N, C-alpha and C positions, 0 to 999 in steps of 0.2 A: 154544877156538874159539867157544864160546857167548858169552863176554864180548865178543869181537870182533863177533859178529853183533848183539849188543845195543848196540853202539857204546860199550862201556866199554873204550876202548883202553888206558888206564893199567892197568886190571885185567887185560886180556888180556895185556899185556906181562909183568906179574908172573907170570901162569900160564905163559906161554911160557918165561920165565926158569927157573921151577921144572922145567919139562919138559926144558930144555936141561941143567940141572944133573944131572938123573937120567940123561939120554941125550944127551951132547954130539954125537952123530952123527945126531941127528934133523933131517934136511933139512926136514921139514915144519914143525917148530917155528921154525926160522930163517926159512923162507918166510913163515909167518903172522905172526911178530913183525915182519918187514919191512913187511908190509902195514899193521900197526898203527902203525908209525913213520910211514908215509906219512900216515895220518889225523891224526897229531899234528904233522905238518909238520916232522919231524926226518928230513930227506932223507938226510943223511950216514949216519945209523945204518941207515936202510932199505937203502942201497946196500951197507953192510957185511954186513947179514944176507942179502941176496940173493946176495952174493958167497960167503958161507959156505955157503949152500944149494947153489950151483953147485959149489963145491969138493967137497962131499959127494956130489953127483950131477951130473956134467958133462952129463947128458942132460936136465936139468930146464929145458924150454923156458919155462915160466912164470916162473921166476926170472930167466932172461935177459931175457925181455920186460919184466917189471916193473922190473928194474934199468935197462933201456934207457929206459923211460918216465920214470923219475925223472931220469936223466941228461939226457934231452931237456928236461924241465921246468927243470932247472938251467942249460940253455944249452950243454951239452956234446954238441953234435950229432954229432960224429965218433964218439965212443965209444958214444953212444946208438944210432946207426945200425948199428954193429958188433954190439951186443947184439941189436938187433931182427933183423938178418940171421941171427944164430946161432939165435935163437928160431924164425925162419921155417924154417931148415934142419932143425930138430928137430920141425917139424910144426905150429907155432903159426900158424894162418891169419890171425888178427887182426894179428899182428906184421907179416906180409907186406903186409897192407892199409895199415898205418901207415907202412911203408917208402915206399910209393907217395905218401903224403901229406906226409911230413916229411923224407925223405932224398934227395930229387931235387935 
């Protein structure tokens, strides 16, 4: 996480890869690696990592929200709005606000 905070996204991804190799059920490693992929503009990998985080914890509102934002950016409005609605239902207030902006 420190390398991500320092904007060393390739280094952060390597660290998250190590973490996932040690604990492949680490929802947080998939989530944070997904955010690093966003910074590197590798949106398909970001979606895959957020999806894996959701598979590991279906109550992870932030992974639904982030996956929705990436899908929205890629022009997949229908799926994006479904993810944002799920994030909202799990308590993500910002996702609800963004539904009002982008999903009407």
